[in-house]
Phi, psi and omega in degrees: 000145184273127173263132185209168175261110183293342178276356183266091187290316184290318182302318179288324183295316186260013175261136179243131182243160182298338180262010178299134179295337179299316182291324182289329181267354188299315178297323173294327178294313179303319183290320179294318183293321176300311180298319176295322177296321173302314178294322176298320180297313183296316181291325186275329186247347188247316183281149172282158185302321187291345179265359181278143191272189176238155180261005183297304179299329180291316179303314180298323178287336175295327175288325176294314184290335176289321178295320179293318182288326170303307180298326179296313180287327176295321177296317179296318181293325173302316173301311177305317185284326177295324171300315177297320177304313181291324176286328169303318172304317178298316177305310183292323179295312184288326172301309184297317176299312177302317182291324181285323173296323174299326180279334186267336185253148179298149178308331181254019185290138186293338185277348183300310179291338175290319181294317180296322176292321180293317180299316178294317184293330183294316182289320179295317183288325175298317175307305181296322182297324181283336182264000183054036187264354186229137178283157185237091181301136177075009182072018184287131172276104187298315176303320177292325179296322181286319181295319177300318179294322179294319175301317179297321181291318180296317180299319177300318182298318181291313181297331181268007178080012177281333175240136174285161179306319177297322181292322182293321178290327181291342181267350183297323178301312184288320175297322175290322181299331176298310180298320182296317181291323172302312184290325177299316179297318179294324173306317178289319182293317190266000184235084181286172170306139180309131186306313181301323180291316180293319184297321179298307178311305182301317179293323177297313174297322177298311181295322182295320178283324178298321179278342185301313179303328183288328180283325191254343186302322183292330183266326185249353178062228187279353176289347174300331178299308185292320183290317179298313177301314179298319184294316173302322178297317183294312186292320181288328177299316182296322182287329181287319178296318177301316182298321189285319186268358176286340169248086193280003185252011180280199182245018178285168189296326181267006176281162179301140179282060181304319180299316181293322177294319179299318177297318184294317183295316176301321181289317180301305183293327178296312179295329184278319190265332191252349179256145180272125182257129178295140180288156182294321181296323177295315178302318179292322182294317178296318179299316177292327174293319178293320178292326177292321177292326176293319179293327180292331181279000000 
């Protein structure tokens, strides 16, 4: 994901990024400009005035296509934001699970590094699972495999008496949430925008742009080339942006930083479970001793 300052107007206006739609659309914009110039030449120099069209219907269609694109981009952003919410829930769930295990297990318990390793691995594997970046031999669902291993470890601790029954039940919510988060992310990943809807918008944009020079060349002449190219850039850019953010788990510049979040989760659970934290009672006692000594002086 690109980090930027949204308040820097001039910096954003004059900055070009590799994911910028202008670069991606430049060949198509050249084609549209060439086609518009040819239509403007024919309309201006070859056709008689009585055969030249009107732009009224085309203006009405522009309003319709703008509504469709607004709905398209809003739907894509909702998918992107839902993905971010799920990964935020994963961060909170792993922290809560690590904090509870830290409270329930002895500071030197051998299961602490095992649980920390499983939680860190779950986030990293979910990142790869959603990006389809790692092979899964034998068709294994790797997030489920790690979640099952974590469940077995908690169950073993309970059976061997290292966790009380109430503590084991207290961990159920976080353990179940891991699978729910994975399922929600898979729903976003595997349920794209309906094919017919996406196809219709692309065809609508194509027909709208192709017919635009015929409607405006009589009134604007060769300025139609500039107007048509600019309108194509705006409409096609909105569609490209929607295509990019509707799958938030890829490796594009505007996709979610799931790898960074997985790294942060690994660091968080390691800090909680593998480092010795001073107890609150000890801190309060030390503070009171220091205050009493200071007052005695």
